[in-house]
Phi, psi and omega in degrees: 000127183255143177251144176287168179299321180295319180295318179297321179295319179295315179298318180297317179295321177297321179296317180296321183286321185270342183298321177297324180293316180295321179292321182295329181291338184247004178267170181093158183209144174251125178268124185257117175248135182239131178241120180226096181136186183293142178284122181208191182302321181293316178296319179300314179298318180298315181290323179299316179290328175295316178298319179298319180294320179298322179291318181298317183265011175054052180293151178286324183202151173254126176258113179258095179282127192235132172211098187215144174275356183134201180169195184278140184299316183297316179294320179300315182292325176297317180295317180295321177299321179293322178296314182295322183275358184286131174282352177257128180302140181246121175257109178274123188234110178282109188200159359280189178302134185098351179281173180213157173234073183271156174051247182300330179297328178295318178298316181295321178297318178294331183282339184295149175297326174230132178248121182224155179221150173273158176302150179064034172242170181212163176217167176126204182052055187261020178292130178299142176249178184296127182249108174067020177070026180289141179299139176083006179290154183301140178234186182296320179297321178297318180298317180295320180294321180294327183277323189261343183242170180281170187295322182295319179295322179296319180296320180289332185288316185210088184301320183293315177295324180296325177298318181292319178297314181295325177297317179294321179297314180298323182294312183286329175294322177298318177296318181296317180292325180294323182262001178071038181247175187293103181282329181294315179292327178301318178294322178296324179297330180276311186286323186243007180056039181290153179226155179223150170278173181299316181295318179293323179295322178292319179295326183270004178074025179276324179238171183266328184195167174244132180228147181287318183204186184293315176302322177294322177298313181297324179292323184280334180269357178297127180089354178287148177254127181235158179263116180240111180054040176087359180244141178280136179224132178265126183279140175234094188237016186289321186236027181271157178274162182241127175244125180268115177268103185269153176298135180264189183298327181295315179296318179295319178296317179296323178295323179291313184295320183275003170293125185306322180293319179293316179299321178297315180295317180299319180297313182292319177299319179297315181295313182293322179294320178292321176298318179295322179293318180291329178280343178226071185302141177101351180286331173068304185304310178300325179294318179294312180298317180297318180296317180296313180298319182292321178295318178297319179295319179294324176297316179297317181292336178294325183261356178257150180279078183278157176262115186290335174294319177296319178297320179295316177299320180298315180292322176297320178300316178296318180296320180294318179294326176292321180293333179300331181290327186261331185252126178286082182259007179057036174092351183296314180293320181295314180292315178299321178296320179294319178297314179297322180298313182293314181297316179297322179294320179293321181282342191304312183223058180271074185274336186076003180264131179304129179088359181231060175208154179277132182295132179298315176302324178294320179297313181298317180299313181289330176296316179292318179295323179295316178299317179295321181298312184284319185280329184257300187295304180293327177298316178295323179295319180291320177296324179296325178291331182276351179288151178294149180290134183243005179206164177086182183296326181298329181289333181287331183303134176069009174281158179259153180213186183234136179286132182266337178207158179290134174200155181249345180228309184218135181197208184232141178226161175248120179234124181054039176078006180244150181269122182235145170281138186226154175236149180209157175258358180238129180304137181235151179245156180302135179089353182283146178276136180229166180233135179281125181247345179196164179227129178236092185068245178252019180245129179265139172259122187235166174212158181304135182293326182295319179298317180294318179295319180295317180296321180297320181291324180291322178294000000 
């Protein structure tokens, strides 16, 4: 089939005119970040790198899929600061069905440019819990007073806890007002640990929409106008592609190291390995392993809300159990050290946040292993050092032997059933008993045993 010149020109012009439209329909990208678990340093690092990647590739929108029981306050605030400062709109999506955005997740959901939930999900219970064992942090009694009594009575009951509650209320109300969401219910979620289902959250103006999945979410937010860094932006998400930014090895390693139980184990392994290295200088391997484990543990504790009083008690407990080996305290130091060790371990990371506490069975296990290590292993090593030498040149010193031939300067003697060349300053006769007083290579320096015994008796 042949086209005339005019037809070809028309087709070419239509192609030129429509190609930008066709290209625009398939351009753009949504970066998908998924959070499943407690909010902590590893999640914070993963999201920060995800936000940076979205900015680099000029993504149309960031989808933050959320399923969390809560997390650490410091990590939560870092994530919210990144969301607010992001030039790319962030759609926080509580998904899949059965997921939740509890505690810290509620704050993050309120901070998103778009707040969405899947059916059969929930949010709320945003009351601050004890962070790192700080004095005056909210406790169960505070929660009961906040729920059952009026605000004035609560303030009079515990001023320090009330400051923390009011700080959290002001923070989440600020997020709600910035995004135009229900601030009254947000305050109730903090003061009374209230929770809502997805349908109830939509009815109360807590979220913007309910979506079945991510493609459904992108279809429903298409054409919405959001405020990004003070500027209105209309989203165009109908035909964009989705890229899933998954956690890499660095995030997984950070998640392992910053797990409180792993950090606790690394710290104790590091301390015990260094103690073993110092008690047996020259082994090198325990020292290297101990140094690496201790540095990793200190890095984890740097980003975790540890209680320094608990850490001090734990170290004192180890020192007391170690002192029990050297000081005859009849068990007082050992028992006191074990008690301090257990109490310090319990206090070390008492955050009250799911997934961020040291396991009690792990503490008990390490307390018993520590006591056994110091009282048995190190005790046996020290006793072994105090035993008399049974081999080598040191064992020959001061041993007695028998002269094999007459000599006045150099001859042969038998010591411990072995034939040795010997030197003396006193003439010796065959069969006479001698005592080893020094060793020069393979030559023994001896003297008559009777003379040494007589001198010893005279002294």
